[in-house]
Each structure stands twice: as structure tokens, then as C-alpha cells.
FIKE-550691 format. One record per residue (C-alpha): x, y, z; residue in one letter; residue number from 0. Coordinates in nm, 4 decimals, padded with zeros to 6 digits. Example, Ala and Ser with C-alpha at 12.3 -4.5 7.8 and 13.67 -1.06 7.14 Angstrom:
+----------+----------+----------+----+-----+
|        X |        Y |        Z | aa |   i |
+----------+----------+----------+----+-----+
|  01.2300 | -00.4500 |  00.7800 |  A |   0 |
|  01.3670 | -00.1060 |  00.7140 |  S |   1 |
+----------+----------+----------+----+-----+
***
This chain:
+----------+----------+----------+----+-----+
|        X |        Y |        Z | aa |   i |
+----------+----------+----------+----+-----+
|  00.0000 |  00.0000 |  00.0000 |  M |   0 |
|  00.1393 |  00.3369 | -00.0950 |  S |   1 |
| -00.0532 |  00.5215 |  00.1735 |  I |   2 |
|  00.1454 |  00.5934 |  00.4882 |  D |   3 |
| -00.1336 |  00.5938 |  00.7421 |  D |   4 |
| -00.1416 |  00.3929 |  01.0661 |  A |   5 |
| -00.5221 |  00.3818 |  01.0868 |  R |   6 |
| -00.5508 |  00.2522 |  00.7316 |  L |   7 |
| -00.2818 | -00.0117 |  00.7866 |  R |   8 |
| -00.4629 | -00.1228 |  01.1029 |  F |   9 |
| -00.8032 | -00.1343 |  00.9286 |  A |  10 |
| -00.6553 | -00.3261 |  00.6336 |  T |  11 |
| -00.4965 | -00.5926 |  00.8507 |  E |  12 |
| -00.8142 | -00.6105 |  01.0586 |  L |  13 |
| -01.0291 | -00.6644 |  00.7469 |  A |  14 |
| -00.7982 | -00.9441 |  00.6314 |  R |  15 |
| -00.8103 | -01.1156 |  00.9716 |  E |  16 |
| -01.1897 | -01.0755 |  00.9816 |  A |  17 |
| -01.2113 | -01.2279 |  00.6336 |  G |  18 |
| -01.0097 | -01.5296 |  00.7460 |  A |  19 |
| -01.2440 | -01.5697 |  01.0449 |  L |  20 |
| -01.5514 | -01.5534 |  00.8207 |  A |  21 |
| -01.4094 | -01.8083 |  00.5770 |  R |  22 |
| -01.3260 | -02.0468 |  00.8628 |  R |  23 |
| -01.6731 | -02.0072 |  01.0124 |  M |  24 |
| -01.8385 | -02.0765 |  00.6766 |  R |  25 |
| -01.6388 | -02.4007 |  00.6433 |  R |  26 |
| -01.7323 | -02.5088 |  00.9986 |  E |  27 |
| -02.0964 | -02.3925 |  00.9886 |  R |  28 |
| -02.3503 | -02.5661 |  01.2081 |  G |  29 |
| -02.7237 | -02.6219 |  01.1663 |  A |  30 |
| -02.8222 | -02.2744 |  01.2944 |  D |  31 |
| -02.5553 | -02.0855 |  01.0998 |  F |  32 |
| -02.8122 | -01.8827 |  00.9010 |  V |  33 |
| -03.1068 | -01.7016 |  01.0585 |  Q |  34 |
| -03.3746 | -01.4802 |  00.9049 |  A |  35 |
| -03.3994 | -01.1172 |  01.0202 |  K |  36 |
| -03.6993 | -01.0524 |  00.7956 |  G |  37 |
| -03.8264 | -01.1266 |  00.4440 |  P |  38 |
| -03.5230 | -01.2077 |  00.2276 |  Q |  39 |
| -03.2998 | -01.0581 |  00.4984 |  D |  40 |
| -03.0535 | -01.2983 |  00.6573 |  F |  41 |
| -02.7795 | -01.2930 |  00.9158 |  V |  42 |
| -02.5222 | -01.5619 |  00.9869 |  T |  43 |
| -02.3353 | -01.6497 |  01.3018 |  E |  44 |
| -02.0287 | -01.5208 |  01.1167 |  A |  45 |
| -02.1843 | -01.1747 |  01.0596 |  D |  46 |
| -02.2233 | -01.1346 |  01.4338 |  R |  47 |
| -01.8903 | -01.2932 |  01.5290 |  A |  48 |
| -01.6926 | -01.0911 |  01.2736 |  V |  49 |
| -01.8505 | -00.7665 |  01.3910 |  E |  50 |
| -01.7718 | -00.8512 |  01.7560 |  R |  51 |
| -01.4141 | -00.9348 |  01.6531 |  F |  52 |
| -01.3712 | -00.6033 |  01.4692 |  I |  53 |
| -01.5341 | -00.4040 |  01.7518 |  D |  54 |
| -01.3057 | -00.5622 |  02.0122 |  A |  55 |
| -00.9894 | -00.5016 |  01.8088 |  R |  56 |
| -01.0845 | -00.1396 |  01.7358 |  V |  57 |
| -01.1680 | -00.0761 |  02.1015 |  E |  58 |
| -00.8308 | -00.2212 |  02.2076 |  A |  59 |
| -00.6329 | -00.0142 |  01.9556 |  A |  60 |
| -00.8435 |  00.3051 |  01.9617 |  Y |  61 |
| -01.0279 |  00.3109 |  02.2953 |  P |  62 |
| -01.3308 |  00.5328 |  02.3242 |  G |  63 |
| -01.3916 |  00.5773 |  01.9514 |  E |  64 |
| -01.7455 |  00.5203 |  01.8248 |  A |  65 |
| -01.8535 |  00.2113 |  01.6311 |  H |  66 |
| -02.1485 |  00.1796 |  01.3943 |  L |  67 |
| -02.2154 | -00.1742 |  01.2784 |  G |  68 |
| -02.4837 | -00.3476 |  01.0785 |  E |  69 |
| -02.5490 | -00.6132 |  01.3409 |  E |  70 |
| -02.4592 | -00.4558 |  01.6764 |  N |  71 |
| -02.5784 | -00.1007 |  01.6139 |  G |  72 |
| -02.4009 |  00.2047 |  01.7494 |  H |  73 |
| -02.1523 |  00.2315 |  02.0349 |  A |  74 |
| -02.1068 |  00.6029 |  02.1037 |  P |  75 |
| -01.7661 |  00.7593 |  02.1410 |  G |  76 |
| -01.5602 |  01.0540 |  02.0290 |  G |  77 |
| -01.5372 |  01.2386 |  01.6988 |  A |  78 |
| -01.4033 |  00.9296 |  01.5182 |  V |  79 |
| -01.6528 |  00.6593 |  01.4159 |  C |  80 |
| -01.5676 |  00.3176 |  01.2729 |  W |  81 |
| -01.8412 |  00.2051 |  01.0313 |  V |  82 |
| -01.8524 | -00.1719 |  00.9898 |  I |  83 |
| -02.0373 | -00.4098 |  00.7607 |  D |  84 |
| -01.8944 | -00.7372 |  00.8892 |  P |  85 |
| -02.0028 | -00.9405 |  00.5867 |  I |  86 |
| -02.1168 | -00.7230 |  00.3017 |  D |  87 |
| -02.3049 | -00.9627 |  00.0744 |  G |  88 |
| -02.4393 | -01.2063 |  00.3333 |  T |  89 |
| -02.6715 | -01.3695 |  00.0779 |  N |  90 |
| -02.3743 | -01.4628 | -00.1404 |  N |  91 |
| -02.1556 | -01.5570 |  00.1563 |  Y |  92 |
| -02.4094 | -01.7961 |  00.3103 |  M |  93 |
| -02.4599 | -01.9687 | -00.0263 |  R |  94 |
| -02.0855 | -02.0264 | -00.0756 |  G |  95 |
| -02.0525 | -01.7685 | -00.3535 |  M |  96 |
| -01.7384 | -01.5544 | -00.3775 |  A |  97 |
| -01.8938 | -01.2069 | -00.4033 |  D |  98 |
| -01.8898 | -01.0882 | -00.0412 |  W |  99 |
| -01.6488 | -00.8877 |  00.1652 |  G | 100 |
| -01.5510 | -00.7146 |  00.4855 |  I | 101 |
| -01.6182 | -00.3388 |  00.4753 |  S | 102 |
| -01.4616 | -00.0962 |  00.7233 |  I | 103 |
| -01.4898 |  00.2798 |  00.6988 |  G | 104 |
| -01.3694 |  00.5547 |  00.9291 |  I | 105 |
| -01.5456 |  00.8867 |  00.9651 |  A | 106 |
| -01.3952 |  01.1818 |  01.1459 |  Q | 107 |
| -01.6536 |  01.4467 |  01.2175 |  G | 108 |
| -01.8568 |  01.4893 |  00.8986 |  E | 109 |
| -01.5920 |  01.3406 |  00.6657 |  A | 110 |
| -01.5300 |  00.9822 |  00.5638 |  I | 111 |
| -01.1514 |  00.9610 |  00.5796 |  T | 112 |
| -01.0604 |  00.5947 |  00.5341 |  H | 113 |
| -01.2085 |  00.2883 |  00.3700 |  G | 114 |
| -01.1179 | -00.0773 |  00.3303 |  V | 115 |
| -01.3046 | -00.3455 |  00.1394 |  I | 116 |
| -01.1526 | -00.6923 |  00.1578 |  H | 117 |
| -01.2885 | -00.9674 | -00.0691 |  L | 118 |
| -01.1353 | -01.2837 |  00.0788 |  P | 119 |
| -01.2583 | -01.5319 | -00.1831 |  D | 120 |
| -01.1219 | -01.3131 | -00.4638 |  H | 121 |
| -00.7945 | -01.2217 | -00.2895 |  G | 122 |
| -00.8637 | -00.8498 | -00.3393 |  L | 123 |
| -00.8255 | -00.5643 | -00.0931 |  T | 124 |
| -00.9251 | -00.2104 | -00.1836 |  A | 125 |
| -00.8073 |  00.0748 |  00.0387 |  V | 126 |
| -00.8399 |  00.4512 |  00.0313 |  A | 127 |
| -00.7581 |  00.7462 |  00.2520 |  A | 128 |
| -00.8801 |  01.0990 |  00.2007 |  S | 129 |
| -00.6404 |  01.2901 | -00.0206 |  G | 130 |
| -00.4056 |  00.9913 | -00.0648 |  Q | 131 |
| -00.5669 |  00.7954 | -00.3467 |  G | 132 |
| -00.7147 |  00.4494 | -00.3703 |  A | 133 |
| -00.5481 |  00.1156 | -00.4318 |  F | 134 |
| -00.6417 | -00.2462 | -00.4995 |  V | 135 |
| -00.3761 | -00.4937 | -00.3894 |  N | 136 |
| -00.1231 | -00.2075 | -00.3741 |  D | 137 |
| -00.1909 | -00.0930 | -00.7319 |  E | 138 |
| -00.3381 |  00.2562 | -00.7765 |  P | 139 |
| -00.6900 |  00.2766 | -00.9178 |  I | 140 |
| -00.8654 |  00.5685 | -01.0837 |  H | 141 |
| -01.2151 |  00.6625 | -01.1892 |  V | 142 |
| -01.3016 |  00.6092 | -01.5528 |  S | 143 |
| -01.2314 |  00.8851 | -01.8018 |  A | 144 |
| -01.5602 |  00.8036 | -01.9749 |  C | 145 |
| -01.7690 |  01.1208 | -02.0040 |  A | 146 |
| -02.0562 |  00.9798 | -02.2116 |  Q | 147 |
| -02.3377 |  00.8157 | -02.0109 |  P | 148 |
| -02.4256 |  00.5972 | -02.3120 |  K | 149 |
| -02.0772 |  00.4444 | -02.2971 |  Q | 150 |
| -02.0620 |  00.4096 | -01.9191 |  A | 151 |
| -02.1053 |  00.0860 | -01.7314 |  M | 152 |
| -02.3610 |  00.0980 | -01.4545 |  I | 153 |
| -02.4226 | -00.1835 | -01.2062 |  A | 154 |
| -02.7595 | -00.1997 | -01.0339 |  L | 155 |
| -02.8864 | -00.4385 | -00.7729 |  G | 156 |
| -03.2419 | -00.5103 | -00.6679 |  H | 157 |
| -03.3898 | -00.6587 | -00.3559 |  S | 158 |
| -03.7394 | -00.8019 | -00.3443 |  G | 159 |
| -03.7721 | -00.6854 |  00.0181 |  R | 160 |
| -03.8979 | -00.3432 | -00.0889 |  V | 161 |
| -04.1433 | -00.2653 | -00.3667 |  N | 162 |
| -03.9681 | -00.0693 | -00.6432 |  L | 163 |
| -04.2607 |  00.1757 | -00.6559 |  A | 164 |
| -04.1878 |  00.2833 | -00.2963 |  D | 165 |
+----------+----------+----------+----+-----+
***
């Protein structure tokens, strides 16, 4: 990584360790590994365990900073907030598909300053820090130079949990 930033290095290593935990838990899954939160909305034991793991490591390294997680909610703290999606793409993860990841963001005040997305099954880690660029597996990435919407690629997802008319 070409970004010299202790928080980002910590978050990157943490995302990789969390990804290894999630992969191990998926291999060792028991009968109650997947639970429904609502219609077409699932959570796994790994979602909860990975978020607890990340929360504990962040609290040990940066005591008193806030946490906002998908499964555990908000733990208040100072002006820095760690935003965590322990398994982004739970539906894919629980089905053994590769398109899922660990997402960790850091907000300081009103600004998002750091981000890490680790895709364990693809061996990809994307990192960014405000003003320092973005990288995937240590290679710099850039936005497309495409200026014509007709030539752009747009990815769109849809969930049946909410009516599209709403």
C-alpha cells in the first residue's frame, strides 16, 4: 500500500483477519448458521462474530472511539466513528458464492476519511484514505475517463424486500 497511514494499515490488517475468520466459520458452519432477520434478509453467526471481533480489536487499539455496525448497532464515542459491515453480501456468503467482503470505513466528524473493502474469496483488498488515493492490492486505481453516459457501465442491484414503486 502506498498510503502511509497507521489507521488505514490497522483497518486493512483487521479486514484481512476478519475475512479469514468468516471463511473459517463458513467451512465449519452448524445447523443454525443462518437465521432470518426478515423477508429475504438474513444474518449468519459469522456476521455477528466478525462484527464482535472487529469491535473488540478497534476498542483495544483506539479506545473510546465510536462504532457503527450493521449487526450490533451504534456504540457512542468521540469524533471518530468506525463504520462496519462485517459481511457485506451475506446472501452470497451464506450460499458459498465468492462475491462478499468485509467493509470498514472511518469517519472523522462529517468526513469519511478511510475505507477498506476486503474480498477474501477473490484475494482483493481495496483501500483509500482521504487525499491519498485508492489502491487495490497495492496498485493505484482511478475513476473512468468516460464522459458519455451511453458508454458508461452501470451496475444496479435489486432486492425483493422493498417494492420498487416505494
